[in-house]
C-alpha positions, 0 to 999 in steps of 0.5 A, spaced: 267 488 864 267 491 871 265 498 868 259 495 864 257 491 870 257 498 874 253 502 869 248 497 869 247 496 876 247 504 877 241 504 872 237 499 876 237 504 882 234 509 878 226 510 879 222 508 873 215 511 872 210 512 867 206 519 866 200 520 861 202 524 856 199 531 855 198 536 850 204 540 853 209 534 851 208 534 844 214 538 842 218 534 846 215 528 843 216 531 836 224 533 838 225 525 839 222 523 833 227 526 829 233 523 832 236 518 827 235 512 832 228 513 832 227 515 825 230 508 823 226 504 827 219 508 827 218 512 821 212 515 822 211 518 815 211 511 813 205 509 817 201 515 814 202 521 819 207 525 822 209 525 829 205 530 831 199 528 828 200 521 831 201 523 838 195 528 838 191 523 836 193 518 842 193 524 847 185 526 844 184 518 845 181 513 841 178 508 846 184 503 845 191 507 845 194 509 851 200 514 851 205 515 856 212 518 857 217 514 861 220 518 867 227 516 870 227 520 877 222 524 874 225 526 868 222 524 861 227 520 857 222 516 852 215 514 850 211 508 851 204 506 849 199 500 850 193 498 846 187 494 848 187 490 841 180 487 842 178 494 843 182 496 837 179 491 833 172 493 835 172 500 835 177 502 829 174 503 822 181 502 818 185 496 821 192 496 820 198 492 822 199 485 824 194 485 830 187 486 827 184 480 830 186 479 837 182 476 842 179 480 849 185 480 854 191 481 848 194 488 849 201 490 845 206 495 847 210 500 843 216 504 845 222 508 844 228 511 848 228 518 846 234 521 850 241 518 848 244 518 854 239 512 856 241 508 850 245 501 851 245 501 859 239 496 860 234 501 861 229 498 855 229 491 859 227 495 866 222 499 862 219 493 859 219 489 865 216 494 869 211 496 864 208 489 862 208 488 870 204 494 871 199 492 865 198 484 868 197 487 875 192 493 873 188 490 867 185 484 865 191 483 861 192 475 859 197 476 853 202 482 851 204 482 844 210 486 841 212 487 834 219 489 833 222 490 826 226 484 824 233 488 824 232 491 831 236 486 834 237 490 841 230 490 842 229 483 840 234 481 845 231 486 850 224 483 850 227 476 850 230 477 857 224 479 860 220 473 857 217 474 850 217 469 846 218 468 838 211 467 835 212 469 827 215 474 822 210 478 819 209 484 814 206 490 818 204 494 811 211 497 811 216 492 814 218 485 816 217 485 824 218 479 829 211 478 833 213 476 840 208 474 846 208 474 853 202 471 857 201 473 864 202 466 867 209 466 864 211 473 868 219 473 869 221 477 875 
């Protein structure tokens, strides 16, 4: 118990920042996307593209998706993105997923930790807290939604810890997901 507390305490002292992804980052993103824990929860091919095609589209820009690397002490450890769902609804010609009719001010987040040594140590919770706080403070964000796979219990617990609440289960076209939300007025921290 004490060792677990120390591990989590050490993780919280690390500086977490976010950096926009560039074309120079594609190889690392592809490397991470091949890891079993990522393929299991984020099967790119099932959603209609390879990991390379997916990230290149995000880097090129579409007017609603914004991709970042998660940095711990300036070292890339994972991927996070936000999507302005109102812009998605108004710009995208081929709407997919469970968030196709969201009002202005609704954003979603997707993420994964790519470096194995950062798994299971509390980083996911800290990353989500800091990223959602950043969105609420820098944008006209009223509500953030997320849709983890229903079997991804670790992710669901992580999101609950920082104030995300269950909304419903839905089918995203590939698998059953749990839709969760957090409103700006419900911020934890």
